[in-house]
C-alpha positions in Angstrom: -28.5 -25.4 -26.2 -31.6 -23.4 -25.4 -30.3 -20.3 -23.6 -32.5 -19.3 -20.4 -31.1 -15.8 -20.0 -29.5 -17.3 -16.7 -26.5 -14.9 -16.0 -23.5 -16.4 -13.8 -23.6 -14.0 -10.7 -20.9 -11.5 -10.4 -18.9 -11.6 -8.0 -17.3 -8.6 -6.5 -13.3 -8.5 -6.3 -13.0 -8.1 -2.7 -10.1 -5.4 -2.7 -12.2 -3.2 -4.9 -14.4 -3.9 -2.3 -12.0 -3.3 0.2 -11.1 0.2 -1.6 -14.2 1.4 -1.7 -15.1 0.8 1.8 -12.5 3.1 2.5 -14.0 5.7 0.3 -11.7 5.4 -2.7 -13.1 4.4 -6.8 -11.0 1.5 -8.1 -8.7 3.2 -10.8 -5.9 1.6 -11.0 -5.4 -1.8 -13.3 -4.9 -5.0 -10.4 -2.9 -7.1 -12.9 -0.1 -7.7 -10.1 0.4 -11.1 -8.5 2.4 -12.1 -5.5 5.7 -12.3 -7.7 5.5 -9.3 -9.5 4.5 -7.3 -6.0 7.8 -9.3 -4.8 9.8 -7.9 -7.5 9.3 -4.6 -7.1 10.2 -4.8 -3.5 13.1 -6.5 -4.0 14.1 -4.9 -6.9 13.8 -1.6 -4.8 15.8 -3.2 -1.7 18.5 -4.3 -4.3 21.6 -6.4 -2.7 24.0 -5.8 -5.9 23.1 -1.7 -5.6 24.3 -1.5 -2.0 26.8 -3.9 -2.0 28.5 -2.5 -4.9 27.7 1.0 -3.7 29.1 0.7 -0.1 31.2 -2.5 0.2 34.0 -0.3 0.7 32.5 1.2 3.9 32.2 -2.3 5.7 35.0 -3.5 4.9 36.9 -0.6 5.9 35.0 0.4 9.0 34.6 -3.6 10.4 36.7 -5.3 7.7 35.7 -9.1 7.2 33.9 -9.4 10.3 31.1 -6.7 9.0 29.8 -9.5 7.0 27.8 -10.9 10.0 26.3 -6.9 11.1 23.9 -7.7 7.8 21.5 -9.6 10.0 20.9 -7.2 12.8 19.4 -4.6 9.8 17.4 -7.8 8.7 16.2 -8.8 11.8 14.9 -5.4 12.6 13.2 -4.3 9.5 11.6 -7.5 9.5 10.2 -6.7 12.9 9.2 -3.2 10.8 7.7 -5.5 8.2 5.5 -7.5 10.8 3.9 -4.1 11.5 3.8 -2.9 7.8 1.8 -5.9 6.8 -0.7 -5.8 9.5 -1.5 -2.2 8.5 -1.2 -3.2 4.4 -3.8 -6.3 5.0 -6.2 -4.0 7.3 -5.6 -0.6 5.2 -4.4 -2.0 1.4 -4.4 1.1 -0.9 -1.7 3.6 -3.0 0.5 5.4 -0.7 1.2 2.9 2.1 2.6 4.6 5.1 0.9 7.7 4.4 -2.4 6.0 4.2 -1.4 4.3 7.1 -0.2 6.6 9.5 -3.4 9.1 8.0 -5.7 6.5 9.5 -4.0 5.3 12.7 -3.1 8.9 14.1 -5.1 11.5 11.7 -4.7 13.6 8.8 -1.6 15.8 9.6 0.4 13.1 11.4 -0.1 10.8 8.3 0.5 14.4 6.0 4.3 14.4 7.5 4.7 11.4 7.9 4.6 10.6 3.5 6.1 13.7 3.2 9.6 12.4 4.4 8.6 9.5 2.7 8.1 10.5 -0.5 11.0 13.2 -0.4 13.0 10.0 0.8 12.0 8.2 -2.8 12.4 11.2 -4.9 16.3 11.4 -3.4 16.4 8.2 -4.0 15.6 7.5 -7.4 18.1 10.7 -8.2 21.3 9.0 -6.2 21.0 5.6 -8.1 20.6 6.9 -11.2 23.3 9.2 -11.1 25.7 6.3 -8.9 25.4 4.1 -12.5 26.9 6.8 -14.4 30.4 5.1 -14.2 29.3 1.6 -14.9 27.8 3.0 -18.2 30.7 4.8 -19.3 32.9 1.6 -18.4 30.5 -0.5 -20.6 31.0 2.1 -22.9 34.4 1.9 -23.3 34.9 -2.0 -23.1 31.4 -2.7 -25.7 32.1 0.5 -28.3 35.8 2.3 -27.6 33.9 5.0 -25.9 35.9 7.2 -23.8 33.6 9.1 -21.7 34.9 10.7 -18.5 32.2 9.3 -15.7 32.7 12.6 -13.1 31.9 15.1 -16.8 28.6 17.0 -16.1 27.6 16.7 -19.2 28.0 12.5 -19.7 26.4 12.3 -16.1 23.6 14.6 -17.1 22.9 12.8 -20.8 23.2 9.3 -19.0 21.1 10.0 -16.1 18.3 11.9 -18.2 18.4 9.4 -20.8 17.9 6.6 -17.6 15.1 8.6 -16.2 13.5 9.1 -19.8 13.4 5.3 -19.8 12.1 4.7 -16.5 9.3 7.1 -16.9 8.4 5.8 -19.9 7.9 2.1 -19.0 6.4 2.5 -15.6 3.7 5.1 -17.6 2.7 2.3 -20.1 1.3 0.2 -17.4 1.8 -1.8 -13.8 2.0 -5.1 -15.8 5.1 -3.3 -17.8 6.6 -2.1 -14.3 5.9 -5.6 -13.0 8.1 -7.1 -15.6 10.8 -4.9 -15.4 11.2 -5.6 -11.6 11.0 -9.4 -12.4 13.4 -9.5 -14.7 15.7 -7.4 -12.4 15.1 -10.5 -9.6 16.6 -12.9 -12.1 19.8 -10.2 -12.1 20.1 -9.6 -8.9 20.2 -13.7 -8.7 23.3 -13.9 -11.1 24.6 -10.9 -9.8 24.6 -12.3 -6.0 24.6 -16.0 -6.1 26.0 -16.5 -9.8 28.9 -14.1 -9.0 29.7 -16.0 -5.5 29.6 -19.4 -7.7 31.6 -18.1 -10.0 34.2 -16.6 -7.4 33.9 -20.2 -5.9 35.0 -22.0 -8.8 37.9 -19.5 -9.6 39.4 -20.3 -6.2 39.0 -18.5 -2.8 42.5 -17.3 -1.1 40.7 -17.6 2.2 38.6 -20.1 4.5 35.5 -19.3 6.2 37.2 -18.6 9.2 38.2 -15.3 7.4 34.9 -13.7 8.1 35.1 -13.5 11.9 39.1 -11.5 11.4 39.0 -7.8 11.7 42.1 -6.9 10.2 43.1 -5.1 13.0 40.8 -2.1 11.0 39.7 -0.8 14.9 43.3 0.4 14.8 44.3 3.8 13.4 47.8 2.1 11.8 45.8 -0.7 9.9 42.7 1.2 8.6 42.3 1.6 5.6 40.0 4.3 5.3 42.3 6.5 7.6 40.3 5.9 10.5 40.9 5.5 14.4 38.4 3.6 16.8 40.7 3.4 19.4 41.5 -0.1 19.1 37.3 -0.9 19.8 35.6 -2.9 17.7 32.4 -1.9 19.0 32.4 1.2 17.6 34.1 0.4 14.6 30.5 -1.8 14.3 28.9 1.2 14.9 30.0 2.4 11.9 30.3 -0.6 9.7 26.9 -1.7 10.6 25.6 1.6 8.1 26.6 -0.4 5.0 23.8 -3.0 5.6 21.4 -0.4 6.6 21.7 1.4 4.2 21.0 -1.7 1.9 17.7 -3.0 3.9 15.1 -0.4 3.3 12.2 -0.9 0.3 10.2 -3.5 0.9 7.3 -0.9 2.2 7.1 -0.2 -1.8 5.4 -3.7 -2.0 2.6 -1.6 0.0 2.5 1.0 -2.3 1.3 -0.8 -5.5 -1.2 -2.4 -3.3 -4.2 -1.3 -5.8 -2.7 -3.2 -8.5 -1.7 -6.1 -6.8 -4.6 -8.9 -6.6 -5.6 -10.5 -3.1 -3.4 -7.5 -1.4 -4.3 -8.2 1.6 -2.5 -11.6 1.9 0.1 -11.0 -0.7 1.4 -7.4 0.1 2.4 -8.7 3.5 3.9 -12.0 2.2 6.0 -9.7 -0.3 7.3 -7.0 2.3 8.9 -10.2 3.8 10.2 -12.0 1.4 11.9 -9.3 -0.4 13.4 -8.7 3.5 14.6 -12.5 4.2 16.2 -13.0 0.1 17.6 -9.8 0.3 19.4 -10.7 3.4 20.1 -14.1 2.1 21.4 -12.6 -1.5 23.4 -9.7 0.5 25.4 -12.3 2.9 26.2 -15.0 0.1 27.5 -12.0 -2.1 29.3 -10.4 0.4 30.9 -13.8 1.9 32.1 -14.4 -1.4 34.0 -11.2 -2.3 35.4 -11.1 1.1 37.1 -14.5 0.3 38.1 -13.4 -2.8 40.5 -10.9 -1.4 44.3 -11.0 -1.6 46.3 -13.0 1.3 48.6 -10.9 3.4 48.2 -8.1 6.4 47.3 -5.3 4.1 44.7 -6.9 2.3 41.9 -4.6 2.6 44.3 -1.5 2.1 44.9 -3.3 -1.1 41.3 -4.1 -2.0 39.8 -0.6 -1.1 42.9 1.5 -2.8 42.5 -0.2 -6.0 38.9 0.1 -6.4 37.1 -2.3 -4.1 34.8 -5.2 -6.0 35.8 -4.1 -9.2 39.4 -5.0 -8.4 38.1 -8.5 -6.8 35.9 -8.9 -9.9 38.8 -8.2 -12.3 40.6 -11.6 -12.0 37.9 -12.8 -14.0 37.8 -13.3 -17.9 37.0 -10.4 -19.5 34.1 -11.5 -21.0 32.5 -11.9 -17.6 33.7 -8.8 -16.3 31.9 -7.4 -19.0 28.3 -9.5 -18.5 29.1 -8.3 -14.8 28.6 -4.7 -15.9 25.5 -5.1 -18.0 24.1 -6.9 -14.7 25.1 -4.2 -12.5 23.6 -1.7 -14.9 20.4 -3.3 -15.0 20.3 -3.5 -11.2 20.7 0.3 -11.1 18.2 0.9 -13.6 15.3 -1.7 -12.5 15.9 -0.3 -8.9 15.5 3.2 -10.0 12.2 2.1 -11.8 10.5 0.3 -8.5 11.4 3.8 -6.4 9.7 5.5 -8.9 7.5 3.5 -9.4 6.7 3.6 -5.3 7.0 7.7 -5.2 4.5 7.9 -7.9 2.0 5.8 -6.4 2.6 7.9 -3.0 2.2 11.4 -4.7 -1.3 9.6 -6.5 -2.5 8.8 -3.2 -1.9 12.3 -2.1 -3.2 14.3 -4.8 -6.5 11.9 -4.9 -7.2 13.0 -1.2 -6.8 16.6 -2.2 -3.5 16.7 -0.1 -0.8 18.7 -2.5 -0.8 21.9 -4.5 -2.6 20.7 -7.9 -4.1 17.7 -6.7 -6.1 17.4 -9.8 -3.3 17.0 -12.7 -1.5 14.9 -10.1 -4.6 12.3 -9.5 -4.8 12.0 -13.0 -5.0 8.5 -14.9 -4.0 8.0 -17.8 -7.1 7.0 -20.2 -5.1 3.8 -21.8 -2.7 2.6 -19.5 -4.5 2.9 -16.4 -1.2 4.6 -14.6 -0.4 7.2 -12.5 0.9 9.4 -15.4 1.0 13.1 -14.6 2.6 11.8 -10.8 4.9 9.8 -12.9 6.2 13.0 -15.1 5.6 15.5 -11.9 8.0 13.0 -10.1 10.7 12.6 -12.8 11.0 16.4 -12.6 11.7 16.7 -9.5 14.4 14.4 -9.4 16.4 16.0 -12.9 16.1 18.8 -10.1 18.0 16.5 -7.4 20.0 15.2 -10.1 20.8 19.0 -10.7 22.7 19.1 -7.5 25.1 16.9 -8.1 26.5 20.0 -10.5 26.5 22.5 -7.0 29.3 22.3 -5.1 31.3 24.9 -3.3 34.7 25.0 -4.1 35.7 26.3 -0.1 34.4 25.3 2.9 30.7 27.1 3.8 30.0 28.3 7.0 26.0 27.6 8.3 25.9 28.8 11.4 28.0 26.5 13.8 27.8 24.1 10.4 30.9 23.4 7.9 29.9 22.2 4.7 33.0 20.7 3.2 34.2 22.2 0.1 34.2 20.2 -3.1 31.1 17.6 -2.0 28.5 18.1 -4.2 24.9 19.0 -2.9 23.6 16.0 -4.0 25.7 13.7 -1.6 24.7 15.5 1.3 21.3 14.1 0.4 21.8 10.9 0.3 21.9 10.1 4.0 18.2 11.7 4.4 17.3 9.0 1.8 17.9 6.6 5.0 16.9 9.1 7.4 14.0 10.4 5.8 12.9 6.6 5.5 13.8 5.4 9.1 12.0 8.3 10.6 9.0 8.1 8.6 9.2 4.1 9.2 9.4 4.9 13.0 6.9 7.4 12.8 4.5 5.0 11.1 5.4 2.0 14.0 4.0 4.2 16.7 1.2 5.3 14.7 0.0 1.6 14.7 0.9 1.3 18.7 -1.1 5.1 19.3 -4.4 3.3 17.3 -3.6 0.1 19.0 -4.0 1.7 22.1 -7.4 3.4 21.3 -8.7 0.2 20.5 -8.2 -0.4 17.0 -8.1 -4.2 15.9 -6.8 -4.9 13.0 -9.3 -6.4 10.6 -7.2 -7.4 7.4 -6.2 -11.0 6.5 -2.7 -11.0 8.2 -2.6 -9.7 11.8 -0.1 -10.3 14.6 -2.0 -11.2 17.4 -0.9 -11.1 20.7 2.9 -10.7 19.2 1.8 -7.3 18.0 3.6 -5.1 20.9 6.9 -7.3 21.7 7.2 -6.8 18.4 5.7 -3.1 17.9 8.2 -2.2 21.2 11.2 -3.3 19.6 10.8 -2.5 16.2 10.4 1.2 17.7 13.5 0.9 19.7 16.2 -0.8 16.7 14.5 2.2 14.5 14.9 4.7 16.9 18.9 3.1 17.9 19.6 3.1 14.0 17.9 6.4 13.0 20.3 8.1 15.8 23.4 6.5 14.3 22.7 7.1 11.0 22.6 10.9 12.0 24.2 11.8 14.8 26.9 14.3 14.2 30.6 12.7 14.4 32.9 15.0 12.7 34.7 15.3 8.7 37.1 12.1 10.1 33.9 10.0 11.2 33.1 6.9 9.0 30.1 8.3 9.3 31.0 10.8 7.0 30.6 8.6 4.3 27.4 10.1 3.7 26.8 12.0 7.1 28.3 15.3 6.5 28.4 16.0 10.3 25.6 18.1 11.2 24.4 18.2 7.6 22.0 15.6 7.4 20.2 17.2 10.6 20.4 20.4 8.7 18.6 18.4 5.5 16.2 16.7 8.0 15.4 20.5 8.8 15.1 21.9 5.8 12.8 19.0 4.7 10.2 19.4 7.3 9.7 23.9 6.8 9.5 22.9 3.0 7.0 20.2 4.7 4.9 22.9 6.3 5.0 25.3 3.5 3.5 23.0 1.3 1.0 21.4 3.6 -0.1 24.9 4.1 -0.3 25.5 0.5 -2.5 22.7 -0.1 -5.0 24.0 2.9 -3.5 22.3 6.1 -4.6 18.9 4.2 -8.1 19.7 5.2 -9.3 17.6 2.8 -7.9 14.3 3.6 -10.7 14.2 6.1 -13.2 13.4 3.5 -11.7 9.9 3.2 -11.1 8.7 6.9 -13.9 6.5 6.5 -12.8 4.2 8.4 -14.3 3.7 11.8 -12.4 0.8 13.4 -9.8 3.3 14.7 -11.5 4.4 17.8 -10.3 8.2 19.3 -8.9 9.8 16.3 -8.5 13.2 17.8 -7.4 15.0 14.1 -9.2 13.9 11.4 -12.2 16.1 10.4 -14.4 19.4 10.2 -17.4 16.8 8.8 -17.9 14.4 11.5 -20.8 12.4 9.1 -17.7 11.6 6.9 -15.5 9.2 9.5 -18.5 7.8 11.2 -19.2 5.2 8.3 -19.1 1.5 9.5 -15.9 -0.6 8.5 -17.7 -2.9 5.9 -15.0 -5.3 6.6 -15.7 -7.3 9.5 -13.0 -9.2 11.2 -14.9 -12.6 10.0 -15.3 -11.3 6.4 -12.2 -13.6 5.4 -9.5 -15.9 6.6 -6.7 -14.5 8.8 -3.2 -15.8 9.7 -2.9 -14.3 13.0 0.4 -14.2 14.3 1.9 -15.6 10.9 5.6 -14.8 10.3 6.4 -17.0 7.4 
């Protein structure tokens, strides 16, 4: 065949073209499909980790009926996911919430939204990695005969450092590896939720479906297994019990953090967010129902279950080999959850640094030439996580008075930060949704492949209402004897939020007040933004992606 010299035309990558239109040179490998993107979001949300950590709180404050509260945060966050999906489709850029808020309102607003979100991510990695230690020591005892004390500082430090090193190494090797770990994590979550439910059902439930509507009278102090007194009001108890699922249903937004490594990000990221929430809700409901129906019979069922260790007590009725398998699944669920959170956090740090918005931005924004991952951001984030893990060892031996606030004795500092892992998330979510409403009020018209159309305002308003109500419920100072003290130590959560805010102001000033961010505010689709930059010519470039540039999914909610 004669070679005519003709070559097939090169079709530019639409995702990379959109990225360049926003002022960024593509640097990361775009290798993740829908399932990989979904897997990262789903393993961050991790029904297994959430339920194994919070089952006792839900049962002890709401009784078996607390299971129905699961759908409140699922529904509320699904509305938030719809708003985020519209933003992610229009701004498919690594850094997600920081980038969305930067473009919709301005550089200062976006910087602080990302700051609250980023600190919450780092706290989450530390809490997840330290939370797996009891399961690792238990498995070591069963398989290898080791008798390590999970409360030992040395054991905790060694296990978490090894875990963190593995997570950092795998995340550094490449986005494809990160996706594979997350995909395997999804299979583990399926076995650990639906699989356990099936096994417990085969072994035999002790109750019928009607048991899931009972409260076991936990609203009365005399019957409450946690020693709480709700004065006979199950509504008051439910306000605390709902926190168990509230602490589970976030993490879906991490699908947006890895947008620059996702194919057809404008379409697939919004879809992955919704799917992570929907399947997370179904898996959580099924596993929780199976555990509740497996509880022993009798009036003191909740007391007996919680006093004997909660879920491990319920699973002790299974064959020993199956318990061993379950320990392995739980450990990997914690591992993949921490890996997903770390991966999302590193992309956020890279996104900040690429904008020159952090001290040491040049080093943080460096990309591994071999693996095309933000290796320095991963390493730096791991070091900060080690600092947070070290706070596990800081535990005052007596009550500490801080103005009118009392820090309780024998409570390690990391526990006091865990609540910020949720309150910081809810605060950043709230500010991001409000930012989208401000932009829309100024005339912003989303031009991505997924838009809400005429549903945008109703969805946004209800999402804001949900976020405000739950944020208040999470941080409300209600005393050390309240069920909120499970994580929220009275005024301590608000104190931590104040400290994080002050620290953010210091870092923001050290980063020259984020002035360099203005050079990247190149989307002209948000009229009336007052803040961004001292060089107007940098914000007047036309947005190359017009609303008609690609098919859109107006009002899509599937």
